[in-house]
LUMBAMAR-431336 format. One record per residue (C-alpha): x negated, z negated, y negated. Coordinates in steps of 0.05 Angstrom, whole numbers. Layout:
+--------+--------+--------+
:      X :      Z :      Y :
+--------+--------+--------+
:      X :      Z :      Y :
...
+--------+--------+--------+
END
This chain:
+--------+--------+--------+
:      X :      Z :      Y :
+--------+--------+--------+
:  -2226 :  -2397 :  -1358 :
:  -2284 :  -2350 :  -1343 :
:  -2238 :  -2290 :  -1352 :
:  -2213 :  -2317 :  -1419 :
:  -2283 :  -2328 :  -1444 :
:  -2302 :  -2257 :  -1425 :
:  -2242 :  -2231 :  -1463 :
:  -2262 :  -2271 :  -1524 :
:  -2332 :  -2244 :  -1519 :
:  -2305 :  -2173 :  -1515 :
:  -2263 :  -2187 :  -1577 :
:  -2324 :  -2209 :  -1616 :
:  -2365 :  -2151 :  -1592 :
:  -2311 :  -2100 :  -1604 :
:  -2349 :  -2067 :  -1660 :
:  -2416 :  -2069 :  -1622 :
:  -2397 :  -2018 :  -1569 :
:  -2438 :  -1955 :  -1561 :
:  -2422 :  -1899 :  -1611 :
:  -2390 :  -1835 :  -1588 :
:  -2426 :  -1771 :  -1571 :
:  -2412 :  -1747 :  -1641 :
:  -2454 :  -1801 :  -1675 :
:  -2504 :  -1774 :  -1725 :
:  -2572 :  -1803 :  -1704 :
:  -2632 :  -1776 :  -1741 :
:  -2671 :  -1731 :  -1695 :
:  -2739 :  -1756 :  -1720 :
:  -2726 :  -1826 :  -1694 :
:  -2707 :  -1802 :  -1625 :
:  -2759 :  -1795 :  -1570 :
:  -2760 :  -1736 :  -1522 :
:  -2715 :  -1773 :  -1474 :
:  -2662 :  -1785 :  -1527 :
:  -2681 :  -1858 :  -1537 :
:  -2712 :  -1888 :  -1599 :
:  -2787 :  -1894 :  -1600 :
:  -2806 :  -1966 :  -1614 :
:  -2850 :  -1952 :  -1675 :
:  -2806 :  -1900 :  -1709 :
:  -2777 :  -1918 :  -1776 :
:  -2712 :  -1900 :  -1811 :
:  -2717 :  -1865 :  -1879 :
:  -2673 :  -1906 :  -1926 :
:  -2646 :  -1892 :  -1996 :
:  -2620 :  -1947 :  -2042 :
:  -2561 :  -1935 :  -2090 :
:  -2550 :  -1992 :  -2139 :
:  -2616 :  -2029 :  -2136 :
:  -2618 :  -2074 :  -2197 :
:  -2583 :  -2135 :  -2167 :
:  -2567 :  -2154 :  -2096 :
:  -2588 :  -2084 :  -2074 :
:  -2659 :  -2103 :  -2091 :
:  -2654 :  -2163 :  -2043 :
:  -2625 :  -2117 :  -1989 :
:  -2683 :  -2069 :  -1998 :
:  -2734 :  -2124 :  -1989 :
:  -2701 :  -2140 :  -1922 :
:  -2710 :  -2067 :  -1902 :
:  -2783 :  -2060 :  -1920 :
:  -2805 :  -2050 :  -1848 :
:  -2773 :  -1982 :  -1854 :
:  -2788 :  -1924 :  -1902 :
:  -2757 :  -1932 :  -1971 :
:  -2757 :  -1859 :  -1992 :
:  -2708 :  -1855 :  -2050 :
:  -2680 :  -1900 :  -2104 :
:  -2618 :  -1886 :  -2145 :
:  -2590 :  -1926 :  -2203 :
:  -2551 :  -1907 :  -2265 :
:  -2591 :  -1959 :  -2305 :
:  -2665 :  -1945 :  -2297 :
:  -2684 :  -2004 :  -2342 :
:  -2644 :  -2053 :  -2299 :
:  -2674 :  -2021 :  -2236 :
:  -2746 :  -2024 :  -2260 :
:  -2767 :  -2080 :  -2212 :
:  -2746 :  -2037 :  -2153 :
:  -2781 :  -1976 :  -2180 :
:  -2844 :  -2018 :  -2189 :
:  -2840 :  -2046 :  -2118 :
:  -2830 :  -1978 :  -2085 :
:  -2871 :  -1930 :  -2127 :
:  -2871 :  -1876 :  -2074 :
:  -2795 :  -1870 :  -2071 :
:  -2764 :  -1813 :  -2110 :
:  -2720 :  -1834 :  -2168 :
:  -2650 :  -1812 :  -2187 :
:  -2592 :  -1832 :  -2231 :
:  -2537 :  -1791 :  -2197 :
:  -2529 :  -1803 :  -2123 :
:  -2498 :  -1735 :  -2114 :
:  -2562 :  -1701 :  -2138 :
:  -2601 :  -1746 :  -2090 :
:  -2559 :  -1725 :  -2031 :
:  -2565 :  -1652 :  -2050 :
:  -2640 :  -1650 :  -2064 :
:  -2671 :  -1699 :  -2015 :
:  -2659 :  -1680 :  -1942 :
:  -2705 :  -1731 :  -1909 :
:  -2656 :  -1788 :  -1920 :
:  -2628 :  -1818 :  -1855 :
:  -2590 :  -1878 :  -1882 :
:  -2565 :  -1905 :  -1948 :
:  -2558 :  -1976 :  -1976 :
:  -2502 :  -1981 :  -2028 :
:  -2498 :  -2041 :  -2075 :
:  -2461 :  -2014 :  -2136 :
:  -2402 :  -2048 :  -2170 :
:  -2339 :  -2051 :  -2127 :
:  -2301 :  -1995 :  -2161 :
:  -2351 :  -1942 :  -2138 :
:  -2363 :  -1966 :  -2067 :
:  -2312 :  -1922 :  -2032 :
:  -2328 :  -1856 :  -2065 :
:  -2404 :  -1863 :  -2056 :
:  -2396 :  -1889 :  -1985 :
:  -2351 :  -1832 :  -1965 :
:  -2396 :  -1779 :  -1995 :
:  -2456 :  -1808 :  -1959 :
:  -2421 :  -1810 :  -1892 :
:  -2396 :  -1739 :  -1900 :
:  -2468 :  -1719 :  -1913 :
:  -2486 :  -1749 :  -1845 :
:  -2520 :  -1812 :  -1872 :
:  -2514 :  -1880 :  -1839 :
:  -2487 :  -1929 :  -1891 :
:  -2497 :  -2003 :  -1908 :
:  -2448 :  -2021 :  -1963 :
:  -2443 :  -2087 :  -1999 :
:  -2378 :  -2126 :  -1998 :
:  -2322 :  -2116 :  -2010 :
:  -2324 :  -2049 :  -1975 :
:  -2275 :  -2019 :  -2025 :
:  -2236 :  -2033 :  -2088 :
:  -2166 :  -2018 :  -2059 :
:  -2130 :  -2022 :  -1993 :
:  -2120 :  -1946 :  -1991 :
:  -2195 :  -1936 :  -2001 :
:  -2209 :  -1983 :  -1943 :
:  -2164 :  -1942 :  -1897 :
:  -2198 :  -1878 :  -1920 :
:  -2268 :  -1905 :  -1910 :
:  -2250 :  -1929 :  -1840 :
:  -2223 :  -1861 :  -1823 :
:  -2284 :  -1823 :  -1848 :
:  -2331 :  -1871 :  -1812 :
:  -2294 :  -1856 :  -1747 :
:  -2294 :  -1781 :  -1759 :
:  -2368 :  -1777 :  -1776 :
:  -2393 :  -1827 :  -1724 :
:  -2449 :  -1853 :  -1769 :
:  -2473 :  -1924 :  -1761 :
:  -2442 :  -1969 :  -1814 :
:  -2448 :  -2041 :  -1837 :
:  -2418 :  -2083 :  -1893 :
:  -2460 :  -2134 :  -1929 :
:  -2430 :  -2199 :  -1902 :
:  -2495 :  -2231 :  -1879 :
:  -2460 :  -2292 :  -1850 :
:  -2432 :  -2247 :  -1796 :
:  -2502 :  -2244 :  -1766 :
:  -2516 :  -2319 :  -1771 :
:  -2510 :  -2375 :  -1721 :
:  -2452 :  -2412 :  -1754 :
:  -2397 :  -2360 :  -1742 :
:  -2416 :  -2356 :  -1668 :
:  -2412 :  -2431 :  -1659 :
:  -2344 :  -2433 :  -1694 :
:  -2317 :  -2378 :  -1648 :
:  -2344 :  -2411 :  -1586 :
:  -2316 :  -2479 :  -1605 :
:  -2246 :  -2453 :  -1624 :
:  -2242 :  -2408 :  -1563 :
:  -2264 :  -2467 :  -1520 :
:  -2206 :  -2508 :  -1547 :
:  -2249 :  -2557 :  -1585 :
:  -2195 :  -2572 :  -1636 :
:  -2135 :  -2545 :  -1599 :
:  -2090 :  -2490 :  -1627 :
:  -2103 :  -2474 :  -1701 :
:  -2040 :  -2464 :  -1743 :
:  -2068 :  -2480 :  -1812 :
:  -2131 :  -2462 :  -1849 :
:  -2155 :  -2481 :  -1918 :
:  -2211 :  -2440 :  -1950 :
:  -2239 :  -2443 :  -2020 :
:  -2288 :  -2421 :  -2073 :
:  -2295 :  -2472 :  -2128 :
:  -2332 :  -2423 :  -2175 :
:  -2296 :  -2390 :  -2232 :
:  -2308 :  -2342 :  -2290 :
:  -2301 :  -2401 :  -2337 :
:  -2340 :  -2432 :  -2374 :
:  -2378 :  -2378 :  -2412 :
:  -2438 :  -2349 :  -2377 :
:  -2402 :  -2314 :  -2320 :
:  -2366 :  -2263 :  -2362 :
:  -2365 :  -2287 :  -2434 :
:  -2313 :  -2241 :  -2462 :
:  -2258 :  -2256 :  -2412 :
:  -2265 :  -2331 :  -2420 :
:  -2229 :  -2325 :  -2487 :
:  -2199 :  -2255 :  -2489 :
:  -2155 :  -2215 :  -2442 :
:  -2162 :  -2145 :  -2471 :
:  -2214 :  -2090 :  -2477 :
:  -2266 :  -2108 :  -2530 :
:  -2259 :  -2071 :  -2596 :
:  -2333 :  -2071 :  -2611 :
:  -2373 :  -2009 :  -2592 :
:  -2446 :  -2029 :  -2586 :
:  -2497 :  -1975 :  -2570 :
:  -2509 :  -1959 :  -2497 :
:  -2576 :  -1990 :  -2476 :
:  -2635 :  -1943 :  -2465 :
:  -2639 :  -1919 :  -2393 :
:  -2565 :  -1929 :  -2377 :
:  -2519 :  -1871 :  -2362 :
:  -2453 :  -1902 :  -2379 :
:  -2411 :  -1844 :  -2355 :
:  -2443 :  -1849 :  -2286 :
:  -2434 :  -1925 :  -2286 :
:  -2360 :  -1916 :  -2298 :
:  -2356 :  -1865 :  -2242 :
:  -2284 :  -1861 :  -2217 :
:  -2259 :  -1916 :  -2264 :
:  -2218 :  -1900 :  -2327 :
:  -2260 :  -1886 :  -2389 :
:  -2276 :  -1943 :  -2436 :
:  -2333 :  -1953 :  -2484 :
:  -2395 :  -1992 :  -2463 :
:  -2397 :  -2066 :  -2476 :
:  -2445 :  -2119 :  -2448 :
:  -2387 :  -2158 :  -2419 :
:  -2383 :  -2105 :  -2365 :
:  -2456 :  -2091 :  -2348 :
:  -2501 :  -2118 :  -2324 :
:  -2469 :  -2170 :  -2279 :
:  -2402 :  -2187 :  -2312 :
:  -2361 :  -2130 :  -2284 :
:  -2333 :  -2172 :  -2227 :
:  -2283 :  -2206 :  -2274 :
:  -2250 :  -2141 :  -2295 :
:  -2194 :  -2108 :  -2253 :
:  -2220 :  -2038 :  -2265 :
:  -2289 :  -2054 :  -2236 :
:  -2289 :  -2117 :  -2193 :
:  -2250 :  -2155 :  -2142 :
:  -2259 :  -2225 :  -2171 :
:  -2282 :  -2284 :  -2130 :
:  -2234 :  -2264 :  -2074 :
:  -2272 :  -2199 :  -2064 :
:  -2339 :  -2233 :  -2076 :
:  -2341 :  -2300 :  -2039 :
:  -2274 :  -2291 :  -2006 :
:  -2299 :  -2235 :  -1961 :
:  -2357 :  -2278 :  -1939 :
:  -2317 :  -2342 :  -1928 :
:  -2256 :  -2311 :  -1896 :
:  -2299 :  -2269 :  -1848 :
:  -2305 :  -2327 :  -1799 :
:  -2230 :  -2340 :  -1803 :
:  -2214 :  -2267 :  -1789 :
:  -2261 :  -2266 :  -1729 :
:  -2251 :  -2334 :  -1698 :
:  -2175 :  -2331 :  -1702 :
:  -2171 :  -2257 :  -1682 :
:  -2129 :  -2242 :  -1743 :
:  -2094 :  -2177 :  -1758 :
:  -2063 :  -2162 :  -1826 :
:  -2019 :  -2216 :  -1858 :
:  -1944 :  -2207 :  -1858 :
:  -1931 :  -2248 :  -1920 :
:  -1975 :  -2262 :  -1981 :
:  -1960 :  -2304 :  -2042 :
:  -1999 :  -2330 :  -2101 :
:  -1998 :  -2372 :  -2164 :
:  -2051 :  -2364 :  -2218 :
:  -2074 :  -2398 :  -2281 :
:  -2076 :  -2342 :  -2332 :
:  -2043 :  -2277 :  -2312 :
:  -2063 :  -2217 :  -2354 :
:  -2072 :  -2142 :  -2348 :
:  -2148 :  -2138 :  -2353 :
:  -2184 :  -2195 :  -2319 :
:  -2180 :  -2236 :  -2256 :
:  -2153 :  -2307 :  -2267 :
:  -2196 :  -2368 :  -2275 :
:  -2160 :  -2405 :  -2219 :
:  -2110 :  -2387 :  -2165 :
:  -2079 :  -2408 :  -2099 :
:  -2063 :  -2353 :  -2049 :
:  -2022 :  -2363 :  -1985 :
:  -2025 :  -2317 :  -1925 :
:  -1980 :  -2318 :  -1864 :
:  -2003 :  -2286 :  -1799 :
:  -1964 :  -2272 :  -1736 :
:  -1983 :  -2298 :  -1667 :
:  -2039 :  -2261 :  -1632 :
:  -2057 :  -2261 :  -1558 :
:  -2058 :  -2334 :  -1539 :
:  -2060 :  -2359 :  -1611 :
:  -2002 :  -2385 :  -1652 :
:  -1980 :  -2361 :  -1721 :
:  -2027 :  -2383 :  -1776 :
:  -2018 :  -2403 :  -1848 :
:  -2081 :  -2394 :  -1891 :
:  -2088 :  -2422 :  -1961 :
:  -2143 :  -2396 :  -2007 :
:  -2163 :  -2440 :  -2066 :
:  -2202 :  -2403 :  -2121 :
:  -2235 :  -2436 :  -2180 :
:  -2215 :  -2504 :  -2154 :
:  -2236 :  -2548 :  -2097 :
:  -2194 :  -2554 :  -2034 :
:  -2155 :  -2619 :  -2025 :
:  -2201 :  -2668 :  -1990 :
:  -2182 :  -2675 :  -1916 :
:  -2162 :  -2744 :  -1892 :
:  -2209 :  -2738 :  -1833 :
:  -2271 :  -2733 :  -1877 :
:  -2305 :  -2801 :  -1881 :
:  -2318 :  -2836 :  -1946 :
:  -2385 :  -2817 :  -1975 :
:  -2387 :  -2748 :  -1942 :
:  -2382 :  -2689 :  -1988 :
:  -2346 :  -2623 :  -1980 :
:  -2391 :  -2562 :  -1973 :
:  -2420 :  -2541 :  -2040 :
:  -2383 :  -2485 :  -2078 :
:  -2336 :  -2467 :  -2020 :
:  -2322 :  -2466 :  -1946 :
:  -2268 :  -2469 :  -1893 :
:  -2226 :  -2523 :  -1858 :
:  -2198 :  -2501 :  -1791 :
:  -2141 :  -2549 :  -1778 :
:  -2126 :  -2555 :  -1703 :
:  -2077 :  -2598 :  -1665 :
:  -2136 :  -2641 :  -1639 :
:  -2183 :  -2640 :  -1699 :
:  -2214 :  -2602 :  -1757 :
:  -2276 :  -2558 :  -1763 :
:  -2309 :  -2558 :  -1831 :
:  -2362 :  -2508 :  -1851 :
:  -2395 :  -2477 :  -1912 :
:  -2387 :  -2410 :  -1947 :
:  -2419 :  -2367 :  -1893 :
:  -2397 :  -2409 :  -1834 :
:  -2460 :  -2450 :  -1842 :
:  -2467 :  -2522 :  -1817 :
:  -2402 :  -2525 :  -1778 :
:  -2380 :  -2595 :  -1757 :
:  -2319 :  -2625 :  -1725 :
:  -2292 :  -2680 :  -1769 :
:  -2291 :  -2739 :  -1766 :
:  -2363 :  -2744 :  -1740 :
:  -2341 :  -2787 :  -1682 :
:  -2305 :  -2726 :  -1652 :
:  -2366 :  -2684 :  -1663 :
:  -2409 :  -2733 :  -1624 :
:  -2358 :  -2736 :  -1567 :
:  -2350 :  -2661 :  -1561 :
:  -2385 :  -2628 :  -1503 :
:  -2410 :  -2561 :  -1529 :
:  -2393 :  -2500 :  -1487 :
:  -2448 :  -2453 :  -1464 :
:  -2466 :  -2397 :  -1512 :
:  -2425 :  -2336 :  -1494 :
:  -2437 :  -2294 :  -1556 :
:  -2502 :  -2256 :  -1569 :
:  -2546 :  -2282 :  -1625 :
:  -2575 :  -2236 :  -1677 :
:  -2649 :  -2235 :  -1687 :
:  -2673 :  -2219 :  -1757 :
:  -2632 :  -2202 :  -1818 :
:  -2563 :  -2172 :  -1825 :
:  -2594 :  -2110 :  -1855 :
:  -2641 :  -2102 :  -1796 :
:  -2582 :  -2109 :  -1748 :
:  -2557 :  -2045 :  -1780 :
:  -2624 :  -2011 :  -1773 :
:  -2630 :  -2032 :  -1700 :
:  -2560 :  -2005 :  -1687 :
:  -2582 :  -1938 :  -1716 :
:  -2643 :  -1937 :  -1670 :
:  -2603 :  -1960 :  -1609 :
:  -2547 :  -1910 :  -1621 :
:  -2492 :  -1964 :  -1623 :
:  -2445 :  -1995 :  -1673 :
:  -2471 :  -2050 :  -1719 :
:  -2437 :  -2118 :  -1715 :
:  -2399 :  -2113 :  -1782 :
:  -2384 :  -2039 :  -1780 :
:  -2330 :  -2008 :  -1823 :
:  -2277 :  -2012 :  -1768 :
:  -2282 :  -2088 :  -1773 :
:  -2302 :  -2097 :  -1845 :
:  -2250 :  -2047 :  -1871 :
:  -2195 :  -2089 :  -1839 :
:  -2226 :  -2153 :  -1868 :
:  -2230 :  -2121 :  -1937 :
:  -2157 :  -2099 :  -1933 :
:  -2135 :  -2170 :  -1917 :
:  -2174 :  -2199 :  -1975 :
:  -2152 :  -2147 :  -2026 :
:  -2079 :  -2161 :  -2009 :
:  -2092 :  -2230 :  -2038 :
:  -2114 :  -2199 :  -2103 :
:  -2049 :  -2159 :  -2106 :
:  -2009 :  -2223 :  -2096 :
:  -2048 :  -2254 :  -2154 :
:  -2035 :  -2196 :  -2200 :
:  -1961 :  -2195 :  -2187 :
:  -1956 :  -2271 :  -2177 :
:  -1902 :  -2261 :  -2125 :
:  -1886 :  -2267 :  -2052 :
:  -1900 :  -2201 :  -2017 :
:  -1880 :  -2174 :  -1949 :
:  -1931 :  -2127 :  -1919 :
:  -1919 :  -2072 :  -1868 :
:  -1990 :  -2060 :  -1843 :
:  -1972 :  -2003 :  -1796 :
:  -1946 :  -1962 :  -1854 :
:  -1992 :  -1993 :  -1907 :
:  -1933 :  -2012 :  -1950 :
:  -1910 :  -2073 :  -1989 :
:  -1836 :  -2070 :  -1976 :
:  -1806 :  -2115 :  -2030 :
:  -1845 :  -2102 :  -2094 :
:  -1856 :  -2032 :  -2122 :
:  -1910 :  -2054 :  -2171 :
:  -1949 :  -2089 :  -2116 :
:  -1941 :  -2028 :  -2072 :
:  -1972 :  -1985 :  -2126 :
:  -2033 :  -2031 :  -2129 :
:  -2051 :  -2013 :  -2057 :
:  -2083 :  -1950 :  -2086 :
:  -2111 :  -1923 :  -2152 :
:  -2124 :  -1857 :  -2186 :
:  -2196 :  -1834 :  -2195 :
:  -2219 :  -1807 :  -2262 :
:  -2221 :  -1732 :  -2268 :
:  -2284 :  -1704 :  -2237 :
:  -2290 :  -1761 :  -2186 :
+--------+--------+--------+
END
């Protein structure tokens, strides 16, 4: 038993091992002995700072915020005001070329530009924190993982629940045998792009808007599009509504799905699914559907049996029989781990895990804590990893694989078919159209 628990701990810590001798650690944060001086700070640049990137920056304020880059200076005004000493840019390429004091970069742009910006920053020797999902396509995820390994920089994806207490409890309970072998999992996000307010155009239309309103002052629309195909500006894309569109976003599966399925991927030691299938409410060529159900089948791993995972999007998961009358499901989404001896229920980020019914929770003798707890924020876990010369806990080796798994669900939704996936060769073997969606062409110049 002790040996098994040590193996489980090693599995969880697989991405927290020390980096190789080729890691790029800024010289100014290293003391004369090669170790980080306690009071040294990392020089951080932010790319995409008008939304969640602004929140990430606030969690990094103990460091030096030295540069800010956003294609929409009006939308980024609050960040510019908060960090007046940081140099300002619209094009991240100019920032990388001109400003040489940058050690690390936070990237929180729309999904379609994650991979190209992340890759350029890593090749420039910068440590990278990129918001989820790591990339927009499976091929991009593989490429980003490869470049991260080649450059040895310290990387982290923005799945903050990976640093929280809940995911650790879930792992320890499942690995302790709290609910027996897990062969079925239900996960869900009950949010949708309908009714209006999420992305008003795609609630009633499924094509590119014909109107051509003027581009707002301060926005460089060409830079916002980046590697995506050209289309005229429309407020249904920016700010905030881009997630609903195939060319820019990854829908709720790439938004909440990456968060919620993180704990499943980790606790059940999943690899890539072998079979994926989906049904959706309103299939079209431009926007993600309002509702969908996606099924994943995973092979047996180590001492764990095959698993069937069902993802419910835009609708609530079927209420489990074990849940007592009067108790509610977690708000907006969560996970049900269905074991042979019971069920673990938790929220979106693995928060508030409980064995249901509550009588089983009260009777369960909790195992000792075997996994390290993270002090501080997910962003600072990345900074501390830079200073320690080690991998962060959600580095691109791990989060690239997680992103690949989730994006396969989107391909199943777009083709609304049952797909067989050969992960070793990164190929969908039974559907040519689905196989094409593993990758995309970048616009000329990108």
